[in-house]
N, C-alpha and C positions, 0 to 999 in steps of 0.2 A: 499477582504480574505475568502477561499472556506475553506470546515473540506476534509482533506484527511486522507484515512487508510495507513500507511506507512509501509511496510514489508520486514521483512530478512535481514542478518546479518550486511549487506551492506551497510543501513541505521541505523543501533544504531549509540548511542553515540560514538563510538569508529574505526565503521564503514566508508569503502573510499568514501562513497557518503554523510557522512551527515555534511562535514562539507560546501561544495561546497552548497548540494542542500534545507539545511533542514535550518542552522546557522542565524540564525534572523526570521525564523520563530515561534510563536506562540504553543508551546508543548500545547498538554489539557489532556494528558494522555495513561494508557498505559488500553488494550481492545482485543476483539477479535472478532472475526468472527465467524459466523458458515456457514455451507453447502458448504463450499471450502475447497481446499488442495491447499499449498505450493510446490510448485518442485524448485530445483535448475536447472537454462537453459543456463548454458556457466557462463557468467560473472552477470548474474543480478536473480533475482528469479523472479516466476507466479507464480499466483495462481491462478484455472477452480475451477468452480463449482461441485461439492462432495460430495456424501450426506452422511452424519456420518461425514464429515470435519470440522475438526478447526482449523482456523490458528488465531497467534498472533503478533500486530502489536503495533504501538504508531499512536495517531491519530493527527495532526494536523490545526492549523488553516492556510492556506499559502495563499501567496500573485500571484498577474498576472503573473512576474516577475517569480517567481517561478515556477508556472506550467507551463508557455513557456517550461522550463528548463526541467521538468523531463517530457515531453510531447514530447520532444526529443530524451531524454533517453530510453522512453519507446514505442519508435517508435509506435505513438498515432496514431490510423486511421489505422495499417498496421500488427502489432503485437501482440497490445494490445489496450482493448478497453476499456471505462470507465464504471464503474456498480455503483451504491446506494448501501452503505451498512449498515447494524444497527449492531454500534458495541457495544458490553456491555465494560463498562471501569468497572477498577478495583474496582471503588468504587460502581459499581452496575444500575450509570445510563445508558439509551442507546441512544445512539445518531446517527444519520447520517449521513455519509461521503460518499466522493470517493474514488473508489479504481481500482486500474489499475488489470484488467483480461485478462489472456493467451487468445488471439483465435487460436493458434494451439494446436495440439494435443499434450499428453503425455505420453513416454513407462512404465508403471503402471506396 
C-alpha cells in the first residue's frame, strides 16, 4: 500500500472515476498541498508546480493493482510524473504522499 494525493472533481466520491479507481482503498483524509496549481486538461485534471498555488484533494492508501490502473489513466512516464508532496490534512497533520504531476505546458 502507498499513500497518494488524489485531486480533481472526477475522483470525488460522486465523480466518474471514484468507483473504478478508488473504491476499496483506504481513505486517509482531505487535505491540501502548496506550491502547485490545478488545471483542467480535457478529460482529466493535472497539477504543475506554481509558486503561491494550493491544491485541495484527498489522500488514500492505495494497493498496487489500483496504482497500475492510475498509472495507465495518467499516462505515467509520458504525460505525468510522480512527485512526493507534503499534504496538510484538515486535522493539521502533515504526511507525505505521491501525486501525479503534469509534464506538459499549460496556457495561463
